[in-house]
Structures are given as C-alpha cells and as structure tokens.
N, C-alpha and C positions, 0 to 999 in steps of 0.2 A: 504494500500500500504506500502510495506517495504521501509524505508528511503534509499535514494541512497547511503549514506555512508555505511550502513549495507549491502546493496546489493553488493556494490563493495568489501567489506570485504569477503563476501561469494563467489563471482564469479571471482574476480580479473581480470586477463587479458582476460577473455572471454568478457569483456565489454570495450568499449571506453568511455573516459570521456572528454566531451567538455571543452576546456580551455577558450573559449570565454565567457565573462560575459554577461548574458542576463537579461533584466528587466522583471519583472512579471507584466502583465497588465490585466489578467483575474480574475474572482472571485474564481477560483480553484487554490490553491497554489501547490497542488500535483496532478499529473496526469500521466497516463501510457497508453500504447497501442501499436498498430502495425503501423509502418511507411508507409505513402504514401508521395509522393514527387511532387513538382512543382518547375521548374526553370523558372524564369521570371525576367524582369528588368523594374522597374517603370511602370508596367502594371499589373493590378490585375484581368483582365478578366478571366484568367484560374483559379485563386484562387477562385473567386466567383463561377465559374462553378462547381468546385470540391466540395466546401463546401455546395452546394445546392443539393448534392447527398447523399444517405445514407452512414454514416461513423461510425456506431456503433463499438466502441472499437478501433478506429483509431486516429492517430495524423498526421496532415498534416505538413510536413516540407517544408518550402518555402525558396529556395535560391534566394533572391532578389539582389544578388550582393553586399550586405551590404550597399546599397544606402539608405540614410536618406532624399533624396530630395522629396519624395512623399510617401504616405501611401499605403501599400498593403492590409490592412484590416481595416475596421471601424465597427461601431455598427451594421449596417444592415447585413453585411456579417457574423459578429460574431453571431448575432441572428439566421441566417440561419444555421450556424454550430451547434448551440444548438438544433434547431428544427430537424436537421437531425442526431442527436446522436453522433456527433464527441466528442472525449474526450479532444482534444486540438489542438493548432496550435503553431508551432515554426517558427518564421519568422526572417531570416537574412536580415532585413530591418526594415521599420517603420510601425507603426499602427497610427490610429487617433481615436478620440472619447474615450479617456482614461477613463473618468468617467463612461460612459455607458458600456464600455467593462468590467470594474471592477465589475459591478453588475451582469454579466452573469455567470452562473455555467459552466464555460469553462476555461481550462488552456490555458494561452496565454503567450508565451515568445517572446520578440522582442528586437532589438537593441536600439530602441527609438521610438519617436513619432514625427509626423509632420501633421499639419492640411491640407496640400495640397493633393488633389486627385491625383491618378495615372491615366495613360491612360487606356483604356478599350478595346483594340483591340483583346485581347485573345492570344497574342503572347507568346510563351514560350514552355516548354516541360513538359509533365506529366509522372510520374513514372520513371524518370531517376535516376541513381545512382549519388548522390551528394557528393562532398567532401567539407567540410567547416572546416577551421582550419586543424587539423590533424584527424578529424573524418569523416568516410564514412557512409552515410545514404543510406541504401538499402531498397527499398520497401519490406514490409513484416517483416523487422527486429523489434525486441522489443525496445521500448524507455521508459525511466523513467525520470520524471522531478519533482524536488521538490526545496525547499529553498536552498539546497546545490549545485544544478547543474543539469546537464543532462547526462545520461548514455545511450549508444546505444550498442546493440549486435554487435559483429564482424561479 
C-alpha cells in the first residue's frame, strides 16, 4: 500500500483528508479498500449484521455520532469481520476488547474505547452518505488508512 502522505502528494485535491485524530486498535496499521457505511447511535446491531456478510476489499465506516458512552464493536464482531474478509473498520465512536482487537489482522480506527455494551436493536441506516468533520464518505469510494491518517476519494 502506498503511504497516505505519498498518495496525497500524487493525487492532491482528488482526495479528502480526515482532520479528526483516530486511534488505531486493530492488528493492521495500514489498510485500504472500498467504503461501505452505517449510521447508528449507541446501537451496534446493524454493524454486527454488516460485518457478518462478505466484505472482501471493503472498509466499513460507522458514524456513531462520536459517542464514547458505549462500544460499537468488540472482539466477537471484529473476529466476524476477519472471517468475512473485511479489510477494516473506521468507527466514529468507541470499541471494546482492545487487547483482543489488536491481535486481529484487521485495520481498526476509532475515537476511543469503553467496556460498556451498546444496545442491539439494529436501528440505524446502511449505505448512507456520511459527513464526518469536513469529509464525505460515499459508499463505493476508495479509502486509505495508515499511521499518518485517513484519505477518502471525493
């Protein structure tokens, strides 16, 4: 994978650069793929549902409303993502089971962690266009994540 700094130097304004600083929680520091999206708030039912489907070459971007009150993904959902071929997950919210997640061959970016479970009603929206910070995440767009940050196609 080309480093995000080099990719930005090559493509410039064709890419959006996420200004929000995200923590790295998975075993893969660098990952890239095609965006899929979920919008949910303190409910990970839809996240679990999506990551239990084939995701080869894809990154799930989750707009959790930036809530850190409960985790939207833990070790069991992370393991399901690996089993189903997902390249990574970017969560604007919290995760849990940090040690177990760090052992998975999965890219994971999140705002933080909280051991508290979320609700599981499945409420939310799948494949919506998300705007987080100044970046627009469209299903099907390319996304690149590494130690320097996150880039997304316009």
